[in-house]
N, C-alpha and C positions, 0 to 999 in steps of 0.2 A: 844115605849121605854118610860118606867116609868121616869118622871122627879122630881127633888127635889120638895118637897110640895109647891104648889102654885106659881111655876115658869114655868110651862109647857105652852110653846107659842101655840097659836091657828092658826089654818090654816084658811086664809081669805076664806070667804063663796064663794066668786067668783072664787075659784080654784076648789070647789067641782066637778063642771062639767068635769074639765079636767082629774082629778083622776079618776072619773067614767069612762072617755072615754078611758084612758089608760088600766084600767081593761077589758073593753069590747073588746079592740083591742087585748089583750092578750087572751081573750077567742076565738075570732073570728081567730086569726093567728094561736095558738098553736094546733096542733093535740092533740090527747090523750096522756096520760102519757106515753104511750108506745114509742112515738117520743122522749122523754127525754132520755130514755133508749138508742134510736138508737143514740142520740147525743154522749153519752157515748162511745158506741162501736166505732163510727166512729172516734173519737178522738184518741183512743188509736190504731186504725188501722193505721191511717194516720201518727202517730208519730212513731210506730213500726210495719211495714206491716209484715203479716205473713199469710199462706194459712188458718190456723185455725180461726184467726180474720176476714179473709174475708168470710169464709163459715158461721160464727155467722151473719154478716150482709145479707148474702144472703138467709139464713134461715128466717131472720127477714122480708125481702122483700117478700119472698113466703108466710109467714103468713098473711101478711097485702096487699095481690095483689088487694083486692078490694076497699083499702082506700087510702087517701092522703100519710100516713105513708109509705107505700111500695114504692110509687113513689119517695119520698123523699131518701129512701134507695138506690134506683138505682142510682138517682141523686150523692149521695155520692160516691156511688162504681165507678160510672163513671169519678168523678174527681180525686179519688184515683188511679184508674187505668190509668189516662192520666199521673199524678205525677210519677206513675211508669214505664211509657213508654210502658204500655201494650194497644197499641192503638185499636186492634181489640175488647178487652174486654171493653174498655171505650165506643166505639161506640155502642155496643149492649145495655150496661146500659142506656146510653143517649137517644136511640131511645125508649126505655121503659118509661123513665121518662118524655119526652117532652111533650106528648099530655095530660098528667094527672096532670100537674102543670101550669095551665094557668098564675097565678098571677107572676110567675118566669120562665116562659118560654123562655126569653132571655138567662137566665144563662144555661139552658139545651142545646138550640140550639148553644150557642157560643162554649161550651167545646165540644159538637158534633163535629162541624166544624173543631175545633182546632185537635180533634183525626183524623179526616178524612184527615185533611192536613198533619199530621205526617205520617199517613199510606198511602200516596198518592193516596187517593180515593177522588180527589178534585170535581168530577163530580156534586155532588149536593151541595156543599158548598154555592153557592149563593141562593140557595132555602132555605138551613138552616137559613141562615143570613137575609132573608127577614123580618123577625119578628122585625128587628130594625128600619125598615121603616115605621111601622104602630104602634108602641108600644103605649100602653096607658100612659107609664110614661117614661120620659127619663131614659135610663139604663147606669151604670157606665161601661158597655162593649161597648158602641156603638162605641167610637173611635178605641178601639181595634179591632173592628170586622171589621172596614174599613180596617185597616192594614192586618187582616187576609184574607179578601176578595181579596185584591190585591195580597197577595203572592199566593193565589189559582189561580188567573188569569194569573199570570206569568208562573205557572206551566202548566195551560191548553193552553199555547201559545197565550195568549191574552194580551200581555204586555202593549198595547195601551191603553186599557180600564182599566188596573190597574193604570196608569199614571193619566188618568182622575179621577178616583176615589180618588186618594190620592191628587192631586192637588186641587180638589174641597174642601176638608176639610183641606187645609195647614192651620196651625197654631192651629190646635185644637187636633192633634194626638199625640199618645206618642212617644216620642224620646228617644233614637236614632233609634228605631226600623222602625219609619215611613221613615226617610230619607234613612236608609239603604235599606229599601225596594224598595223605589223610585228609588235608583241608580240601583238597580237590574233589575227594571222594564225597566229603560231607556237602559239598556245594552243589554236586551233581546229584546228591540224594534230597534236595532241597531243604538242607538243615543250616541255614546261613549263621546261626548262631555258633556252633561248634566249628563251622569253616573258618569264621572270624578269628576264634580262640586259637586255631592251630597255625592258621597264617601268621597271627601275631606270635607265636612261639618261634617261628621260623624269622620272622623280621627283627625281633628284638633279641633272639639267642644266637643268631649266626651274621653279625652284621659284616658288611663289605664281602658278600658273597653273592654270586648269581641267584642263589635260591632266595636270599633276602630280597633282592630286586623284584624278582618275581612275585614273592609275596606282598611286597608293597604296593605293586599295580594291582593285585587281587583285592587288597584292602581298601583301596581307593574305590573301586567299584561296590564293594559291599557296603561301606560306609555310606555312599550315596543311596543306595538301594534299601537299606535297613531304616536309615534315619534314625530316630530316638531308641530304636531297639539294639542299634550297634553297641557292642559291650566295650567301653573304655579299656585300655590296657592297664593292667596292674602296676601299682609303683614298683614292685620288685622287677617286672619285665623291663620298664623303663631304665630304673637304674642299672639293671643287668647289661642293658647294651652299651651303657656309657662306659661301664666297667671293663667290659670285653675290649673296646675301643683302647682304653687306657692300656691293657695288658698287652695288646698288640702294638705299642707305641704311636698310635694315631693321636697323639694329644690334641691337635687342632681342631679334628672332627669330633673327639671326645667332648671338648670345651663347648662347642657348639650344641651338642646334644644335651648336656648338663643344663646350659643356659636356656635351652628351649623348653625343656621339660619342667623347670623349676616353677614357672608360674602355673603349671597345670596340676601340681602336687599341693598337698597341705601337711601338716605337722612335721615329724621328724624325717619323713622322707623328702620333704622341701627343703629342708636343712641339710640332708646330706647332699642333695644335688646341687645346693649352693656352696657348699665346702668343696665339691669336687670340681667346680669351675675354677677356685684358686689351686686345687691339686693339679689340674691339668696345666695350668700356669707354670706351676713349680717344676714339673716333670719335663716341660718344653724349655726349661731354662730362664724363664721369665722369673727370676726370683725376687726381684723389688716389687714388680706388680703383684706378685701373688701374695708377698708379705703383707702389702697396704691393704690388699682385698680382704686378706683372712683377719686382720686385726679390724677391720671395719664392720664385720659380721657381729650382729648382736644375737646370740642364739639362746634358747631356753637350755636348761642343763640336762644334757643327753648325751647319748654316745656320739652324736653327729658333732657336738662341741668337743668331746674328745678327739674326735678325727681332725677337727679344725686346729686344736692346740698341737697335735702331732705334726701336722704340715706346717704350722707356725714355727715349732722347734727345728724342723729340717730347714726352713727358710734361715733362720738364725745360725745354725750350724754352717750353711754355705755361706753366710756374710761374715762367719767368724765372730759373731756377736755372743761370746760364750756365757757371759755373766746372765744376759737376757734368756739364753737358752735353759741354763739351769734354773732360773725362776719359772720358765714354763714347765719344766719337768716337775718342780715342786707342786706347782698348780695341778698338774695331772696326778700326782700322786694323792694330793688331798681331796681332790673331787672325784676322780674318775680311778680309783685303786686297782679295781678288777677289769678295767677295760682293755681290750686287746691293742688299742692305739697307746695306751701308756706301755704296754710290753714294747711294742715296735720301737716307742721312743727310748726306753731304756736301753735296748740293744743297740740302737743306732748311736746313742751317747756313748756307752761303753766301749764301742768299736772306735769311736773318735779319739777317746783318750787312750785306749791301747795302742792306736797308731804313734801316740806321743810319748808311750811307755810312762804312762801316769797311773800306776796300780793305785794310789791314794784315792783316785777319782773314779777309775773303771771299776774296781773290784766291788764298792758298795752298790753301783749300777747293775752289776752281773748279779751280784747276791740277791738283789730285790727280784731279779727275774725268777732264779730258780726257787726262790721262798714263795713269793706270791703266784707264780705261774708253774708249779712243780709238774704238771703233766704236759706242758708246751713242748713241741719239739726243738726248741731253743734251749730249755733247761740244761740238758747235758753239755752243750757247747758253754754256756755261761759259767755252769759249775767247774768245768775243766779250766776255763780262765782264771779263775780265783784260785783253783788247786794249784795250777802252774806257777803262777805268782807266788805263791806260799814255798812251793819247792826251791824254785830258782833264787830266792830269796834267803834260802836255809832256814826257813822259820821253823820252830818246833812243832808246830801243828800240821806240817806238811804229810806226814805220814797218815795222820788221821784224815786228812782231805783226801788222799789217795785211795784209802779204803772206802770212803765214802762215795767216791766216784763209782767204784766197782759195784758197791751195794746198791745205789740209787739208781744207776743206768748200766746194768749189766750186759743188755744188747747194743749198747753204743759202741762203735768202731773203736773209740778212744779207751777202751777198757784194756787193749793190748798196750798203749802207752802208760796207763796206770800200773799195769803189772810190771812192766820194765822198770820203771822208776821206784817202786816198791822194792824190787830185786836191787837195785843200785843203793837204795837206803840200807837194805838188810847187809849188803857188803860192807858198807860204811861202818856198821857196827858188829863186823865180823861173823854175821850171822849166815854163813855160806851156805847151809843146808836149806834155809829158807830162800835165800836168791836162787838157788839151783831150781827149787820147786816153782818159782813164779817164771822163770825163763822157760822151763820146760813146758808149763801150761801154755804159754804164747806159741810155741811151736805146735802144740796138739791144737788149739782153736784157731790160730791166726798164721798158718806155716809159710805164707808167702807175703805177708805184711812187712812194713819197714821194719817195726820192732822186733820181727822174727829174725831179721839179719843182724840186728843188734844183739838180739839174745843167743844167736848161735856164737858170735864172737866172745861174749861174756862166758858162753858154757865151756870154752877151751881153755879157760884160766885153769891151772893146776888146782887150785885151791877149791874149785867148785867141782872139778873132775874127782876130787878125793872125797867129797861130800855125800851123803846119802839124803834123798828128799826129806823135807821136814814133814813128819805126821800131822803136825798141828797146821801148817800151811794148807797140806793138802786137804785135810778137813774142812778148812775154811773155804777154799776154793770150790769144792764140791758141794758146798751149800748155796753158791752164787748160780742163778740161771742164766748162764751164758747163752748167747744165739746158738742155734743148731745150725749146722752147715746144711744148704739146701740143694747142693749140686749131688745127684744121685751118682753113685758109682757101679750101677747096674751095668753088667756085662752082656747081657743078652736082649736081643733086640724083640720088643713085644710085637704080637702080631699086627697091632694098628701101627706101632712105628715103621715096619717092615712095609705096610700098604702105603703110608705116607711118602716113603722114600720111593717106592715104585711107581706111584703117580707123579711125584715131582719130576722122576727121571724120564718119564714118557713127555711129560710138558717140555722139559728141557729138550729132549731129542727133535721136537718139533719147533724148536727156535723161540718157544713160549717162555722164557727164563723169569720174566716177571711173575708169571702164573706159577711157575714153580717155586720160587722164593715165597710167594704168598700161601702156598700149600704147606710148605715146611714151617712157616713162622705160625700159622694156624694150628697146626698140631703141637707146636711147643706149646702154645698157650692154652690148649684144651685137652687133647687126650694122648699126646705122645710122651717121648723121653728127651726133654729139651737139650740135654747135652749131646746125645746121640744125633738129633737132628740138626744141631748147630755144626757138628763135624761135617754132615753131609752138606750143609749150606757152605762152609769153608772150602770143602772139597771141589766144589764146582764153581767157585768164586773166580773172577776174571784176573783179579789180582791180589797180592798179599794182604794189602790193607783192606780190602773189601771182605776177606775171610776173617781178618781180625775182628772187624766191626760186627760180623755176624757172631762170631764166637762171644764177644763181650756183652751182645745184647742178649743172647739166649742162656748163657752160662754166667750170670753176672757175679755168681759167688765163687769163681775160680780162685780167689785168692785165699780163701779158706779150704782149698781143697789140698790134701797132700800130692806131691807130684807122682808118687808111685802108685796112687789110686786111679789114675787116668790113663789111657795110652799115650804114647810119645806124639802120635799125631795131634792129639788135642792141646798139647803144648806148643808144639811146633806152629801150629796155627794161631795161637794166642802169641807166641813170641818168634815171629819169623825173622830169617836172616836173610833178605833179598839182597841184591847188589853187593855179594859178599867181597868180590874182588876188589871192587873200587873202596868198599867200607875198610877192609882190612889195610889195603894198601895206603889208604889216606891216614888211617889212624897210625900205621907204622912210621910213615913219614913225619908224624909229630910227637911219636913215642907215647902215644895213647893207648890205654886198654880198648881193644875193639868193642868189648861188651858194653863199656860205659858209652862209647858211642852209638851203638845200636839201641841201647836203654834211652838215651837221650831222643833219638829219632823216633823211636816208638811213641815216646811223650810228646813230642812235637808235632808230628805229622801222620803217625800210624803207618809210615813208609808209603805214603802217597806222594810219588814225586810231584805231581802237578798241585800239591796243596798251596793254596793263597789265603793267608789269614785276614780277619777284619783290618788289621793295621799294616796290611800289606807285606807281610814277610812270605818268602817263598821257599817252596821246595822242601826236601826231607829235613835240613836242618834248620828251616824257617828263618833264613836271613832277610834283613832289611836290605834293599839294592843300595843305599847309601853305604852300608858297612860293606856289603859285598864288593862294591867298587873299589874300596880302599884295599880290602885283603887281595883282590884281582891284581892291582897294581904291584903288591909286595911278592905276589905268588908268580908272577910273571904271565898271567893270562892276559893275552893281547886282544884288544877291541872287545871288551867286555860289555854285553849287553845284559838287560834284566832277564830277558828270555832264557838266557844260559842258566840261569837258577833252577829252571825246571828240567835240566839235564841233570840225572843222578852223579855222574862222575864229575862234574864241576862243582855241583852242590856239596858234595862230600869233600871234595879237595879244599873249598873254601870254608866249609863249617867246621872241619877239622882243625885247620889253621886258627880260626876264631875261637874255638874252645881251648886249644893250647895257648892262646895269648891272654884269655881269661884265667887258665889256671896258674900260669906265671904270676899274672898280677895279684892272684889270691893265695900266693906263697904255697901252692900246690894243695890247697884245702878244698876237697870236692865239693863239701857242704856249701861253702862260700862262692864256688865258682858256679855251682848250678842254680844258685840264688840269683847270683849276677846276671846268668844268661836269662832268667826269667823275668827278674824285677828291676835289672841296672844296678850297676856297681855303687852308686850313689846311695841307694837304700842300704845295700849290704854293709857298706862302711859306717853307717848310722847304727844298725842294728847290732853289729858286734861289739859295739860299746856300750851296749846297756846292761850288760852284767859280766860277770867272770865266770864264763863257762867251763865246767869241768870237763866236758867231753863234747864232741860235735853234735851229738844228739840233743843237747840242751840249747844249742844254738838254732837248730833246726825247729825245735818245737816252740820256740821264742819268736820266728818269724810272725808279724803280725799280719800279712797277707795270706788269707787262706789258700788262695791259688798258688802262691809262691811256695809257701810250706809243704802243701801237697804234691807240688811238682818235684821238689828236692826229694822227698820221700819215695815218689813213684819212680823217679830215674834211678836211686839206688837201689830199690827193690827190684827193678826191672834187672839192673846190671846183675845182681846176685842170682836171679833166676835164670839168665842167660848163661852164666858161667856155671851153674848147675846142670843146666841142659846140654850144653855143648863143650864143656871142658874149661880148665883154667888156663890152659896154655895159650900162647899169643901166637901160635904158629898161623899161618894163613888157613883160613878155613875155605875149602873148595867150593866153588860156585855150584848153586842148583838153579841159578837163573830166577830166584824168587818164588820156587816152588819148594814147599816143605819136602823133605825126605820121604815121608810115607806116600804122600801123594804123588811125587815123581816116580817113586818105585811102582806105583800102582798103573800109572800112565804108560810106563815103559813095557810093564807086562802085557798091558792091553795092546799096545802097538804090536808086540811079537806075536800075540794071538791072533790079531786081525790079518797078520803078513804070514 
């Protein structure tokens, strides 16, 4: 990619060996150009099978019968035939492929065994799956192979061996398939008791699944056959099924389950089921009914009663009955001080009063959380809310609270905010050496966080430039056990990572991109180098937004990684710039910084032009159709249709205009503009009156909506990274059609090499 003159960043020399290695892996793993044609053929065939499309791939396999490409064609045909339930054809292709693909023989053998099982040809399955016992590298299919082998053993009338195979790997196998298979094996081994127990685990543990339905049918038969010997399900299993339905938002179904199980239970389990009947009503919006029901319950003093009081307080919150709610909270504190339901009630009430800017009410509630539940994950959040209230109100204990935040919760991400505002307090007291030390430590530990961008701005102040680091603050910060960065800066491919990439590229060459992705993800979780495998996934992604998601999932600590420690491609995939011509042009037409526009799009849609949100916001900039229609009229877009928002050029044109309008309404203040973009201007107009903010960061930190606060910080952080990567000039950036420069360069070299 051409960069603005004088601004092109360099790739550290220590990364050159890695980039060369990736190219060599590509050359070694990719068959000839014809294999890429195979991938296209297979992709179309798997999506829309037809005899004509299958014939093309079979012809390809015949033409390449002497090379690896032909074997890959047979592998692809075998997988596709299995998907189409053509088991004899799948077996035929897999047998042809297996012997000629030693690096991915586990895939051929697994799918061969799968087809044989479906065809009731189980005699050789154990032999086919032996490859997993002596594999050169751990296979993503190994645990599934154990279950497959067990199913075959059951069919071959050897259920005892099936039970042994499954129990040996208990806890490692895919669920609920493993437990369903184990139940069937016990049943075939004439052990109805264990069969019932494992069918129950499936039925109660995985509601609303096909496996649960099959387990339910088996349990009916077992119950009839066993009579009084049938083991009743445990209360924990019964309650767990209802809880999973609640977690899946199946509130009506959950209510039915809890109501049905309550008469079968006793003691606290019965009380919990009764309470969760009311909880189901509350969660599905039947607040009045839930409140009446929960108030009517007369329970013994127990954690079930604490749960009842929590949901009663939530009903009172929703009904705006604040006096009653505070009384319920007091009762929870008196009777159930250590209950997790009291903790949930305290956080909920604290958040309620936070939204009303009532520090006199939210501070005591949050304080109770971190004092009475110091090890709970909510403790850092609650302590920070009390700390921030002290800071923004200019209370004399603010510095003490900020130090306490660092010392109590050094691994919490808010540590960067605490250090930043300790730096600002130091500046206010003319302690510029201390301020410089705090800001420098933020850059060291959190180089790409929002507060790192603020710290860089402060470090440019001449008073700080002229100051030396404070030995006292250095010693203090050195004594705090901050989080260690987990993204490795290794530059050499390990032998395992290299083999993972080679295997994935073979699978991709066969058009089996889903299996290639699984191979790389498995390696990242188990034995590979996640950041390098993330690069490989992103390199092969069909669109920039897919590559971005791969990178974020496999290198989640990238914000703590200095830019210079990773290759440029790493950052280009994380911060892509597709649709550059339209993006830059639309931004320029509205006098907007294109990097701010790119930063906003990254947060809104991750550059997915077809993104549609739960609230029906469309496209790159996530515009609502009603808003877009008004913008279209003003922008001269004729015959506007909602589908036009999925066109990048139209979406960017209207989104940039919308952003400009909001920026003007907010007086050019980006923090307020972005908050308005996310939460609406009405909320922002309210929030900015809450305090006399001395800098924009104070307004941002005061935003009570976590989503909006993090959104504003993320967009401003993104923009700073875009500027560092691509330069600060507003000159039009040359289009790369959405492909990062490093990837495009490799692709072009590949085309030249093939031609």
